[in-house]
N, C-alpha and C positions, 0 to 999 in steps of 0.2 A: 705208509710205504717207505721203506729205506732202500736205497740203491747204492750198491758198492761197486766201483769200477776200478779194476787194477790194470797196470800196464807192465809187461815184461820185456825181456830182451827182444830185439828185432821187431819192435813196434806191435808185438802181440798184446791183446787185451782181453779181458773177461769181465762179465758183469753178473752180479747176483742181486736178486730182489727178495725182500722179505717184508711181511707185515709186522709192525711192532705196536703193541698196546702199552701206553703209559698209565700207570695208576697205582693205588696202594696195594701192597702184598696181600693176597687172599681176599680181596674185595672186587666185586664186579665193577665194570666201567659202564656207567649208564650212558646210553646214546638215544636220542629221541628226535622226532619230528613233530610239529604242530600243524593240524589241518583245520580248515574251515568247516562249517556245519555241513557242507556238501560231502566233505571227506576226500575231495580230489584236489583242492587247491591247498598247496603247502604255504603256511604263513612263516613270516620271518620277523625277528625282533626289530622293528623299525622305530619304536617309541622308547621312552624312558619312564620308569616308575621311581618316585623318590620316596625313600623310607627314612624316618627319623628314629634313631635307636641310641639310647644313652647320650642324648645331647648331640649326636653326630648325624649329619645328613649323608645318606648313601644312595647313589643312583644305580639302578639296575636296568639292563636292557629289557624291554617289555614288548610283548605281542599285544596288538590291539584286537580285541574280541568283543562283539556286541553281547550285551547281558542276556538278551532273549534268544540267542541262537546257540545251539550245540557246537562244541568244538571237540576235537580228537587229539590225543596225545598217543603217538605210537613209539614205543620204546623197544621195538623188535630188533633193533640192531645192537642191543646191550650184549656184552660178553662177560664171561667170568674171568678170573685171574689166569686161566689157561687159554683164553681166546675162543671159548666155546659158548654157544647160545642156549645151552640146555640147563635144566635144574635151577632155574632162577625164580625168586618170588619178587613180585612188584608191589609196592605201596605207594599210593598217591595221597597227598594230604593238602587239602585246600585250606586257605587261610580261615582260621576260626571254625573249622568244621571237623568232622571225623576223618579217620583214615580209611581210604578205600583200598581193599586188596583186589587185585584182578589179574588178568593175563597181561601181556605186554601193551594191550590197547586200552585206553581210557577215554570214555566219553562223558562230558560234563556241560552244564549250563550254569553261569554265575547267577547267583540270586541277589547280589548287592553290587551297587555301583562303585567305581573307584579302583584302585590298584589292589589286585588280588594275587596271591602267590599260589602256585601248585608245586609242592615239593615232591620229588621222586626219589624213593630209596629202593635199592635193589639188593637182595641177599642171595647168596649161593647156598642152595639147599643142600649141597653135598658137604659143606664144611661143618 
């Protein structure tokens, strides 16, 4: 949300509000929330996952999820480059596994211990 406030003569003022989306031209802007197995408790990235790539150590913010419990990713707030939530294709890829296509909601249970990544890719079907 951007707010512009202008002042004129005689202490007059005016405000304008608008929503601004920042992203790549012609690409959707992914937005998501992660929920526990119950689906009502939103999870937050409170931990760190360390990845070693090409001799470099990279720390990523991480959600702590129990391996034996389902969790949900809701990408329903994703918008396209015009700020619209329609005509989007969602692809979820779990580390070392297949790509799952779905609606904006993804349910999963990890099969392995350790740091696992879920990549979210969104495409605009109208482009």
